[in-house]
C-alpha positions as a Markdown table, in Angstrom:
| # | Residue | x | y | z |
|---|---|---|---|---|
| 1 | Unk | 7.4 | 0.5 | 4.6 |
| 2 | Unk | 5.2 | -3.0 | 5.0 |
| 3 | Unk | 8.0 | -5.1 | 6.0 |
| 4 | Unk | 9.4 | -3.1 | 8.5 |
| 5 | Unk | 6.2 | -1.9 | 10.1 |
| 6 | Unk | 4.7 | -5.2 | 10.2 |
| 7 | Unk | 7.5 | -6.7 | 12.1 |
| 8 | Unk | 8.1 | -4.3 | 14.4 |
| 9 | Unk | 4.4 | -3.7 | 15.7 |
| 10 | Unk | 3.9 | -7.4 | 15.5 |
| 11 | Unk | 6.8 | -8.0 | 17.8 |
| 12 | Unk | 5.2 | -4.9 | 20.1 |
| 13 | Unk | 2.2 | -6.9 | 20.3 |
| 14 | Unk | 0.0 | -5.5 | 17.7 |
| 15 | Unk | -2.7 | -7.7 | 16.3 |
| 16 | Unk | -3.0 | -8.3 | 12.5 |
| 17 | Unk | -5.6 | -6.5 | 11.6 |
| 18 | Unk | -4.5 | -3.5 | 13.6 |
| 19 | Unk | -1.3 | -3.4 | 11.7 |
| 20 | Unk | -2.9 | -3.7 | 8.6 |
| 21 | Unk | -5.4 | -1.1 | 9.1 |
| 22 | Unk | -3.0 | 1.3 | 10.6 |
| 23 | Unk | -0.3 | 0.8 | 7.9 |
| 24 | Unk | -3.2 | 1.1 | 5.5 |
| 25 | Unk | -4.3 | 4.5 | 6.9 |
| 26 | Unk | -0.7 | 5.7 | 6.9 |
| 27 | Unk | -0.2 | 5.0 | 3.3 |
| 28 | Unk | -3.3 | 6.7 | 2.4 |
| 29 | Unk | -2.0 | 9.7 | 4.2 |
| 30 | Unk | 0.9 | 10.2 | 2.3 |
| 31 | Unk | -0.9 | 9.7 | -1.0 |
| 32 | Unk | -3.2 | 12.5 | 0.1 |
| 33 | Unk | -1.4 | 14.8 | -2.7 |
| 34 | Unk | -3.5 | 12.6 | -5.0 |
| 35 | Unk | -6.6 | 14.0 | -3.6 |
| 36 | Unk | -9.3 | 12.0 | -2.0 |
| 37 | Unk | -9.8 | 9.3 | -4.3 |
| 38 | Unk | -5.9 | 8.8 | -4.2 |
| 39 | Unk | -6.6 | 8.5 | -0.3 |
| 40 | Unk | -9.1 | 6.0 | -0.4 |
| 41 | Unk | -7.5 | 3.9 | -3.4 |
| 42 | Unk | -4.4 | 3.7 | -1.5 |
| 43 | Unk | -6.0 | 2.8 | 1.9 |
| 44 | Unk | -7.7 | -0.1 | -0.3 |
| 45 | Unk | -4.6 | -1.2 | -1.8 |
| 46 | Unk | -2.7 | -1.1 | 1.6 |
| 47 | Unk | -5.2 | -3.1 | 3.2 |
| 48 | Unk | -4.9 | -5.9 | 0.3 |
| 49 | Unk | -1.2 | -5.8 | 0.2 |
| 50 | Unk | -1.0 | -5.7 | 4.4 |
| 51 | Unk | -3.2 | -9.2 | 4.1 |
| 52 | Unk | -1.0 | -10.5 | 1.4 |
| 53 | Unk | 2.0 | -9.6 | 3.2 |
| 54 | Unk | 0.6 | -11.4 | 6.3 |
| 55 | Unk | 0.0 | -14.5 | 4.4 |
| 56 | Unk | 3.2 | -14.6 | 2.5 |
| 57 | Unk | 5.9 | -12.7 | 4.1 |
| 58 | Unk | 7.1 | -11.5 | 1.1 |
| 59 | Unk | 7.7 | -8.0 | -0.3 |
| 60 | Unk | 8.6 | -8.4 | -3.9 |
| 61 | Unk | 5.5 | -9.4 | -5.3 |
| 62 | Unk | 4.2 | -6.4 | -3.8 |
| 63 | Unk | 6.9 | -4.0 | -5.2 |
| 64 | Unk | 5.9 | -5.7 | -8.8 |
| 65 | Unk | 2.3 | -4.9 | -8.1 |
| 66 | Unk | 2.6 | -1.7 | -7.3 |
| 67 | Unk | 5.1 | -0.8 | -10.1 |
| 68 | Unk | 2.5 | -2.2 | -12.3 |
| 69 | Unk | -0.6 | -0.1 | -11.3 |
| 70 | Unk | 1.7 | 2.8 | -11.6 |
| 71 | Unk | 2.5 | 2.4 | -14.7 |
| 72 | Unk | -1.1 | 1.4 | -15.7 |
| 73 | Unk | -2.7 | 4.4 | -14.0 |
| 74 | Unk | 0.1 | 6.8 | -15.4 |
| 75 | Unk | -0.3 | 5.3 | -19.1 |
| 76 | Unk | -4.3 | 5.5 | -18.6 |
| 77 | Unk | -4.5 | 9.1 | -17.4 |
| 78 | Unk | -5.0 | 11.3 | -20.2 |
| 79 | Unk | -3.2 | 14.4 | -18.6 |
| 80 | Unk | 0.0 | 12.8 | -18.0 |
| 81 | Unk | 3.0 | 11.9 | -20.3 |
| 82 | Unk | 4.4 | 8.3 | -19.7 |
| 83 | Unk | 8.1 | 8.1 | -19.8 |
């Protein structure tokens, strides 16, 4: 989502922070199934990831970071099985 939306909204004339905040809000919304904490945490992650993308224009480090966060979060949750 980051690579596509940042490019398209940038072409549409949106400002950098407008793109970052809107993208982060969308990310938070589609993680609402995780509850309010998941919503807020994913907005924060979206802002950080968006900021990184605007500086680097690289998506793969974000994919790796997201994978690491999912693995660590899943392995530390006592009510979930990792695998």
